[in-house]
C-alpha positions in Angstrom: 29.6 -47.9 2.1 30.8 -49.3 -1.3 33.7 -47.5 -3.0 35.3 -48.2 -6.4 38.7 -46.7 -6.9 40.4 -46.4 -10.4 38.9 -49.6 -11.8 40.3 -50.7 -15.1 39.1 -53.6 -17.3 39.7 -54.7 -20.9 37.8 -56.9 -23.2 39.4 -58.6 -26.2 42.5 -56.4 -25.6 40.5 -53.2 -25.8 39.8 -50.9 -22.9 36.3 -51.5 -21.5 36.5 -49.5 -18.3 38.9 -46.7 -17.7 39.6 -45.4 -14.1 36.1 -45.9 -12.9 35.6 -44.4 -9.4 32.5 -43.8 -7.4 30.9 -44.3 -4.0 27.5 -45.7 -2.9 26.6 -44.2 0.5 24.4 -46.0 3.1 20.7 -45.9 2.1 21.3 -44.4 -1.3 20.5 -45.7 -4.8 22.8 -44.8 -7.7 22.1 -45.6 -11.3 24.6 -46.5 -13.9 23.1 -45.2 -17.1 24.7 -46.2 -20.4 24.3 -47.9 -23.8 24.6 -51.6 -24.3 28.3 -52.7 -24.2 29.3 -49.7 -22.1 30.5 -51.9 -19.3 27.6 -51.4 -16.8 27.0 -55.1 -16.2 30.7 -55.8 -15.9 30.9 -53.3 -13.1 28.2 -55.2 -11.2 29.9 -58.5 -11.8 33.1 -57.2 -10.4 31.3 -55.9 -7.3 29.6 -59.3 -6.9 33.0 -61.1 -7.2 32.1 -62.8 -10.5 34.8 -61.0 -12.4 37.9 -59.1 -11.3 39.4 -55.7 -12.3 42.8 -55.6 -13.9 43.7 -52.8 -11.6 42.0 -50.6 -8.9 40.2 -51.4 -5.7 36.7 -52.3 -4.7 36.0 -51.6 -1.0 33.0 -52.1 1.3 33.2 -50.3 4.6 36.9 -49.8 3.8 37.5 -53.5 3.5 39.1 -54.8 0.2 36.6 -57.2 -1.4 39.2 -58.9 -3.7 39.9 -61.9 -1.4 36.2 -62.4 -0.4 34.3 -65.0 -2.4 30.9 -64.0 -3.9 28.8 -66.0 -1.4 30.4 -64.3 1.5 29.9 -60.7 0.3 26.2 -60.6 1.3 25.2 -58.7 -1.8 21.9 -59.3 -3.6 21.6 -59.4 -7.4 18.4 -59.0 -9.5 18.6 -59.8 -13.2 16.5 -59.0 -16.3 15.8 -62.7 -16.8 14.7 -63.1 -13.1 17.0 -66.1 -12.4 14.3 -68.0 -10.6 14.3 -71.8 -10.1 11.4 -73.2 -12.2 11.2 -76.5 -10.3 10.5 -74.6 -7.0 7.3 -72.9 -5.9 7.3 -69.2 -5.0 7.8 -69.9 -1.2 10.9 -72.0 -1.8 12.3 -69.6 -4.4 12.2 -66.8 -1.8 13.4 -69.1 1.0 16.4 -70.4 -1.0 19.1 -68.1 0.4 17.7 -68.4 3.9 17.9 -72.2 3.8 21.5 -71.9 2.5 22.2 -70.1 5.8 20.6 -72.9 7.8 18.1 -70.7 9.5 15.4 -72.3 11.6 12.2 -73.2 9.7 10.1 -70.9 11.8 12.3 -67.9 11.0 12.3 -68.8 7.4 8.5 -68.9 7.3 8.2 -65.5 9.0 10.8 -63.9 6.7 9.3 -65.3 3.5 5.8 -64.2 4.4 7.2 -60.7 5.3 8.9 -60.4 1.9 5.9 -61.6 -0.1 3.9 -59.0 1.7 6.4 -56.3 0.8 6.2 -57.2 -2.9 2.4 -57.7 -2.9 2.4 -61.4 -3.5 0.6 -62.6 -0.4 -1.2 -65.9 -1.1 1.2 -66.9 -3.9 3.4 -69.2 -1.8 2.4 -72.4 -3.6 2.2 -71.1 -7.1 4.6 -72.3 -9.7 7.0 -69.8 -11.2 5.9 -70.7 -14.7 2.3 -69.6 -13.8 3.4 -66.0 -13.1 3.5 -63.0 -15.4 6.9 -61.3 -16.1 6.1 -58.6 -13.5 5.2 -61.2 -10.9 8.3 -63.1 -11.5 10.4 -60.0 -11.0 8.6 -59.4 -7.7 9.6 -62.9 -6.6 13.2 -62.2 -7.7 13.2 -59.0 -5.6 11.7 -60.8 -2.6 14.4 -63.5 -2.8 17.1 -60.8 -3.0 15.7 -58.9 0.0 15.0 -62.0 2.1 18.6 -62.5 3.2 19.0 -58.8 4.2 21.8 -58.0 1.9 24.4 -55.3 2.6 24.0 -54.0 -1.0 21.4 -54.6 -3.8 22.3 -54.6 -7.5 19.8 -54.5 -10.3 21.0 -55.4 -13.9 18.4 -54.1 -16.3 15.7 -55.7 -14.1 12.7 -54.3 -16.0 14.0 -54.6 -19.5 11.6 -57.4 -20.5 8.5 -55.7 -19.2 6.1 -53.3 -21.0 5.9 -49.6 -20.1 2.9 -49.8 -17.7 4.4 -52.7 -15.8 7.8 -50.8 -15.6 6.2 -47.7 -14.1 4.3 -49.7 -11.5 7.3 -51.8 -10.5 9.6 -48.7 -10.4 7.2 -46.9 -8.0 7.1 -50.0 -5.8 10.8 -50.6 -5.9 11.5 -47.0 -5.0 9.2 -47.3 -2.0 10.9 -50.6 -0.9 14.4 -49.1 -1.2 13.3 -46.0 0.8 11.8 -48.3 3.5 14.6 -50.8 3.8 17.5 -48.2 3.4 19.6 -50.9 1.6 22.2 -49.2 -0.6 21.6 -50.1 -4.3 23.1 -49.9 -7.7 20.7 -49.9 -10.6 21.9 -50.5 -14.1 19.9 -49.5 -17.2 20.0 -48.0 -20.6 16.6 -46.3 -20.1 16.9 -42.7 -18.8 13.3 -42.6 -17.7 14.0 -45.6 -15.4 17.2 -43.9 -14.1 15.5 -40.6 -13.2 12.6 -42.5 -11.5 14.7 -44.6 -9.2 18.0 -42.9 -8.5 19.3 -40.6 -5.9 22.4 -40.1 -8.1 23.0 -40.8 -11.8 26.3 -41.8 -13.3 26.5 -41.5 -17.1 28.8 -44.2 -18.5 30.2 -43.6 -22.0 33.2 -45.1 -23.8 34.5 -46.7 -20.5 34.3 -43.5 -18.5 31.9 -41.8 -16.2 31.2 -38.5 -18.0 28.6 -37.1 -15.6 27.9 -37.8 -11.9 25.2 -36.0 -10.0 21.7 -35.7 -8.6 19.0 -36.4 -11.2 17.8 -32.8 -11.4 21.3 -31.4 -11.7 22.3 -33.9 -14.4 19.1 -33.1 -16.4 19.5 -29.3 -16.1 23.3 -29.4 -16.6 24.5 -32.3 -18.6 27.8 -30.4 -19.1 28.7 -32.1 -22.4 27.2 -32.7 -25.8 27.6 -36.5 -25.3 25.8 -36.4 -21.9 22.9 -34.4 -23.4 22.7 -36.8 -26.3 22.5 -39.8 -23.9 19.7 -38.2 -22.1 17.7 -37.4 -25.2 17.9 -33.7 -24.4 17.5 -31.3 -27.3 20.1 -28.9 -26.0 21.4 -25.7 -27.5 24.8 -27.5 -27.1 23.8 -29.6 -30.0 22.9 -26.8 -32.4 25.2 -26.1 -35.2 26.5 -29.7 -35.5 27.0 -30.8 -39.0 
């Protein structure tokens, strides 16, 4: 289980994150939903070990992650820009993390083929990354992240570059994969449709604070504040009478 406790972070001497606290339970997907610049990606980078909080704790299974370098945390990260290696074919992109762990060739072959099957890219092993569509490239990025059997998956606006139809297709597949693998996940987006399609829990991030935390149905029916309703695009009676 991942737990953030009272995380604070500033940017250019201004508070970016204020006392951020939440948990990600085993097998669950939470979504951090907020506007650009709200600190969503910074939270992921701190969990990954690429940035550090000014105060507060980040724990995994009650162990403080602060002294643990990024490559030893066993977390997977999937970005909007895919982060693939253009000089490698599909097989070697997916196999990259496995090779870094010095696994036997036979085990690597089995694992890569399993992952390509999971993301519906069987037969693409020798294709070049540059020959793939955006949706296909994101499937490869997901297969690579899953291949090393991470303890946690993190998605940073992974579908932001795709059109609506591709988004819907990939969201459905991603939800099935997360349900099947039971890997805990944090999904970051500014798109509330994505959030409600993928998440077991939604955290609304505004002005450096989590202003709503709950199951999707509950958050939608009870945003509990004008700002939360506005973020969700809800035409709520709460908003009536504003000048």
